[in-house]
N, C-alpha and C positions, 0 to 999 in steps of 0.2 A: 392602302399605305397612303400616306400623305406626302405632300412634294417634301416637304423637309425632311422627313425619313429617306423620301429616293433618295435627294438630296444627297443627305451623307455617308449612306449606302455607296453610292457612286463614287465621293471623293475618299472614301477609306478604301474600296476595292480598288481605285486609281492608284491610292499610294501603296498597297500590298504589292500591287503588280509592279510596279516602279520598284520594289525594294528587292524583287529576286530580278531585276534587271543592272542592278547594281554590284561592284564588286570590291570597292573599297570599305575599311572600317568606318571612316569620319563619315563616309555618306549612311552608311546602317543609321549612326547615330540620329542623324536628320530626320530620317522616317521613323525611326522609335518617337521621337520628342515630338514629331506631329501628331502620329497617331494616338499617343499619350492625350497631348491637349486635346485633340479632336475629340476621342472618348469620351473625357470629363466633362468636357465643354457641353458636348449632348447631352449627358447625363442632366447637368446643370438648369439646361435648357427645358429638358421633358420635366422635370421637377416642376417648373416654373408656367410651363402651359399646360400642362394635364393635372395638376393639383392632386395628389393620391391621399388618400386619408394617411397612411404613415410615411412620412418621408423620410424618417433618419437611417431605414436602409439605404433607401439612392442616394442621400449624401452618402453614407461608408463606402460605397459602390462606386463614387464616384472618387474619393478618397483612396481608393483602392487602383480604380484606373493610372492614378496621376503616380503615386509611388513606384506602381511596378515599372512604368513606362522610364521614371528616373533613376530607377534603380537598376536598369538595361543600359541608359546612357551612361551613368557612373560605371558599370562594369567595363563596358565596351571602348569608352572616352580617357576616362582619368587615370592616371598613377595607378601601378598595382599596388603600390602602399594604403590606396581608398577601397582596395576591392569590398572591405568591409564593410566601408558604408554602405555601396552598393546591397551588400546580402542584408543590409538593415533594415534598408528600403522595402526589398520584396518580403521581408516577415513584416512588414507592418502591412503592404499589401494582402500577403494572405490573413492575418489577424483581422483588419475591416471587413473583408467580402467574407470572413466568416462570422463575423457579427452581423453584417448585411442580412446571411440568410436565415442567420436563427431568429434576426427580426422578424424576417418573412414566416417563418413558422410558427411562431410565436401567436403572432398576427391570425394568420389561418386557421389556428388550432383552436376548438371550441371548447376544450378540457381537453385531458389526458386522452391521448392516441396509442395504447401499447404496440398494438400491432406493428403501427406505421416504425415505432421504435423501435423494435424488436427487430424488423427486417431490416432497417439501415444498421443495426448493428450486426447484425447477420454478414451482412453484404460487405462493409468495413471492416469486419475482422477477415474472411478471407482475401480480399482485395491488399489489407494492410499487410497480412504475409507475405505477397507476393514483393510488394516494394521493400520489405524489410530483409527481405531473401536475396534478391536480385540487386539491389540497388543499396541499401543503407549496410548490410554486413559488407560488399568490397571493401566500402570508403573504412569502416572499421577497424578491418583483418587489413589493411592497406600501411605496410611499415615504412612508406615513404613517405607519409603524412604526419604533420606535427599535430598536437591534441586539439589545437585550436580550431586546424583545417579539419579534423575529423568531425568537433561539434558542429561546424558551419556545414558539413557534409552532411551530418546525422539529424540537424534542427529542419532543413527545408524539406527535405522528404518528410519529415514528420508534420509538419505545418500540411504537405499536401494529403497525408492522411486524414487529419483532423477536419481539412475542409469537405474532404470526400465523403466524411461522415455524414456532415451537415448538408450537404447536398441530396446524400440517399434519405433523410429523412424528409426533406422537403418533397424530394419526388415519390415517396412512400406514402404520404399522406392524401388524404382525397381534396376535393375544392374544385373548384373553376379553374382552367386550364386554357388559357388564349395564347397569343402571339408572345407577348413579352414574356410568359413562364417559359415558353419553349428555345426562345432566342435566349433569357438568362442561363437557361439548363446547356446551352448548347456551348455560351461563352467559357463556362467554368467547368465542363469536361473538356473542353479545345486547351483550356488551360492546365488542366491537371494531364490530360494525354499528351500534351507536350512533353510537361515537365519529366515523366515518365520517359519520355523517348530519351530527353535528355540525359538524363540520370542512365538509362541505357550504352547511350551512344560515348559519354564520359567513361562509363567505366572500360570500354574499351578501346578508348583514346579516337575515336572517331567522330569527334564533333566539330566542325566549323562553322563561325558566323554565315547566315545566306544559305545553311541548308533548308532543306523540307521541313523540319523540326520548328520552325520560326513560324510559319504558316498557322501551328495553333494558337501561338501567341497572338497575334494577328486577329486570327480569327476571332477570339477573347475580346479585345478591345473593339473591333467593330462591331459584335455581335450585342454586349452588355451594352453600347451607347445608344445601339438601333432598337433595344427593348424598352428603354428608358422615352426614348423618341415616340414610341408607339403610344396611340390614344386612350388604349386599355388597360395602361402599366398600371393602376391602381386595383389591378384585377389580382395582381399576385398577392395582396395582400389583404384580399376578401375574404370573410369566414367560410370554414369548411367543417363540416361532417366527420364524425371519425370513420376510418376506413372501415372496412365491411368485416362482418365475422368470417367470410369463407373467402379466402384468395382465388384471384384469379389464377388459368391453368401456367398463364406465364410468371407470374410470380412465383408459384410453386416450383417452377421448370428453373429460374434464376436460382433462387433461395437452396432450390437440392443442387447446382451448380457449384456454390459458395461453400455449401457442407462438403463436396469433395476438393475442395483446392487445397486442405490439407496435408490430405493422403496425398494427392497427387504431385507434392511438392516432396513431399517425404522419399517417394518414389524416383523421382526424378533426381535426386540428389545422390540415392542408392545406386543408380544405373549409372551416373559420372561416377563415380567414388567418392563426391566430396564428402566434406564435413559436413555431417548433419546435425542439424539444429536441435536436438530432440526439447529441450525446454520448451522451447518457442512454438514449436508444433505442437505439444502436446497439450499447452497451455491453449492454442487454437481450438485444438479438438474439444478440450472440455469444455470452450466458450459456444463450440457449434453445436455442440450436445447440449446443453443448459438452456439455451437458446427457447430449442424448439418444446423443453419439459416445461419453462416457465410460460408458452404459449399455450400449451396443454391444459395447464391447472388455469389457467384465465379466459381458456375457452371453455372448461369445467364449469367454474364460476361462473360464466355468461350465461350458460346453457340453465344452470340453477334460478337464475335472472329470470330468465323466460319464460322459466317455468311458473314461476310467482307472479309474472304480468301475464300469464295466462288465467292462471286462478283470481287474478286482480279483474282483467277485462270480464271473466265470467260475474263473478260478485257485483262490476260495476253495472253489468246488461240488467245482472238482477235486483241491483237497488234501483236501477230506474226504472224497471216496472212498479217495483213498492212504491216508489216518489208518487210516479204518476196514480197509482191506485190511491195511494193518500191525500194528492189533489185532488182526485175525481170526487172523494168523499167526503171533505174537508168543503166543497165546494158545494156536495149535494145535503148534506146533513146544514150547512150554514147558509152561506147565501142565496142559496136557488131556493131554498124552503124558505129562506126570510120573504125573499121575493114574491113567491105565490102568496103570502099572508098580506105583503103590501099592498099588491094586487088588489087583493079581496077588499082589506079596510079600504084604498082607494074607491073601490065600486061601490062601498057602503058610503062613504063619505058625498059623493056625486048623488048617492039615493035622498040621503038628508040634508043637500042642498037641493034638490029638486021639490023637497018637502017645507022647505023654506024654515028647516032646524039649524040652525046658524050656530050654536053651542054645540050640540052632537058632531054636526062637522068637525066644527074648529077642535076637537078631543083627539078624533079618528085623524085627522089630518097632523096634530100632535105626536102621536104614536107613530106615523108612520114619517115624519122629519127624525125621530129617536131613532127610530129602526135602519134611518138610511146611514144617519152615521155612523152607529153601530156596525153593519155591515161594511161600510167604507174602510172603518178599520180594519177588519178582518182580509178585505180584498188586499191591502196596502202591506200586512205584516205576509200573506202568501206571496206578494211581489217581493216582499227584502227577504224570503227565504229561498225565490229562485236568483233573484240577480239584488243587491241593495240598488238604488237608483241614485243616493248621493255617492257611491263608486262611480259612477258617469258622471254624474254633475259636478260634485263638487273636488273629485279626485280622492288618494288611497289616505292623506291624513285624515282628512272629517271622515270618512266610512271605518277605520278605524276606531277613530277614537268615541263614534259613536255605538260601535258594536262593545266597544271594551265597558264602555260605561252599562250599555244594558245589560251584560253579561254580571257586571258586578250590582245590580237592584235585583237581576232574577236571581241571581244564585248565592248571594252574599258572601261573594269572594272578594277581598279588595282588590283591584283594579289598577296598572298603572299603566299608563301610555305615552309613549316618548318619539315621537316622529321628526326624524331631522333632513327634508329634502330640501334641496334649491327651486327645484323646478318638477311639474307633472312627470312621473313615469309614462313607458309604453302601456297604453291600454290592457297587453297582453301580460304583463309585468306584474300591474297592479291586481289583477283579478289573483294570477297565479299566490301575489303575498297574502292578498284577502282572503282565499281559501284555503292558504295554511295557517293564520291563524284563526280563523274559524274551526279546526277539525280541531286543532291543536286545544283551543279552550274545549272545546265540547269532549274531548277524552280528559282536561284536568279534571271537569265537572263531572263526569263517570266516574273518575277511577284515583284521580290524586290524592284526594281527602286535604286538598290545598286552604289553605287562609289568603293568600294574596299569591298574585300571578303580574307579572311583567312583561311587556311588549315593547320594544327598542327598535325602529328603522333608521339604519344611515346609511349611507353614500361615500364613494370614495370616487376616485380620477374615475377609475373602469367597472366598478361594480355596487350592489346595492343589497346589504346587509339587513337578516332578521333575527332577531334575538328575542325565543318566548322565555320564560324562566318562573319555574313554581317553588314553592317552598311545600312541595306534596309528601307524599310516602315514597315516590321515587320506586324504581324497579331494578333486576338484573338486565341488562341491554343484551346478556348474551344469551336470556330467552326470546328473544324478539322473534325469530324464526318460529318458533311455540306461539305466538298468539298468530301469524299467520295462519299456521295450521289450522287453528281452532275455530278460524274465519274470522278474524279482528282485522281488516284491511285497511284501517285509517292510515296508521304509519307507514305503510306502502304503497297505499295513493298517494300523500303525499310528494313521498320520493320520488316518484313515479312523475307526478307533475312536477317537481322541481327541477328533474334531469329533461326534461322535453322541454323542458326554458334553456337549455344548456349550463344550468345551475348544480347545485351539491345541498345536499342536508345531511348535516352532522347531530347526532342524537346524545345525551351524557346523560345519564342517571344513575343514582347509588340508592340503595333501600336505605329509606328514612333519611333522606339529603336531597329531594325533590328531584327536578328534572327541567335540562335544558335542550331546548331545539334552536339549532342555529342554521341559517339558510344564507347561500351566497348564490345571487344569481347576477351576470353579463347583463350592463345596462343596455346594451346592444340585441335587443332579443336574436336569438339564432333565425336561420331562413329555415328550418324547420319547421318552427313552430310559430314565425311570425305569419 
């Protein structure tokens, strides 16, 4: 913990302690103003000092801190006619905090993480039912409230539910979890817990400013500012791999508890003799039933993909051995034999020199020179097949241009290449893109019966895009799985290679209308791949 962070915590805790020693409403207002200004200032200082890669969510958090404190000040110090203004600042605070957490979720996700999304949705559904039943419904059914008051009392808990959903999505995903991650989670959880306690106390008519409920909002301001001051604040937005297929026992227990909330609420309302919200409870039961079904179907599809990957791995191992055998055969039948002949010719030339027969020696040395040049070309071709040197020396643009032009000469298929790159990509990405183009052109030469092919590479702010299009015979993409079962692993290999780099591959083809392969890769390679 840095000196700055320790000092901030000390001041924040001191203000929080003083708050509970006060008794006047005007004094509470001063503490809220100071805490809000302190938290927002700490967040701005943290952004400037620690320089996280993704700054916008932190600016949104600072805005949310300030608006929340300002809403408290207006609600407690301003005339009753301005209470709606305070509620407006509360809504702005929740909106900016929700947007900030969404920014972190997007920054951490290396792609679609369906298990994390479904788990968060299940928990939100269960907890949202509790908020609806015990906080929102009493306001809606209160005859003493006018429509405007009911809407305000309805919207604020709804904002809590939305914020809770995004927080659970952040928590259910994978990735690095350091002190700022837990501090920010503590801050939002404390805010939501205090809001729920306020709703229950308000329904009962027992809330008073300066009560223990205020501790939750104080913790929210102090913890969120402390998260920003921590030197590792940038770790919250670090890329994370997708969630594991197999959930942990703790997660299963939490999800099981969430699925039991709806019948528990039903039983509680029945036992109390209260009016049962049958449509709402039934809808929640349906949602909580469908979520596991969706996950089961997704898991079954993932098992199928894993089976394909096992088959692909076996084929890769077999292809590796075949390639080694081919290289060994090429070396034995080509360079090794030629070098043996060169050695014999050099020996003969030396004998001719010993006899001072310069003409015969010169003839033999000419043959040696020509043979050496030929074998150097053979060795360069073998090296290029293994890994083209131009890819490392001159980059993807030159490597693809050279490969497409060679393909055009050898296959008599017109090739068009367009590469729009401002800078060189990471070596891992260049290799993936080159291999995809290489495999695609091989497939076109073998199966497409095409007369032309185009290769285009472009980039935007976050991704690199590759498109390979031919005018060949095309095929029915619904039969792609049959190709895999028949032992054709080229497409599966390309898809797997792209997926390992955190990207996606789309194949579009229609019989008689050619085929298009599109690849999208993040400009920053995922940690597991890099």
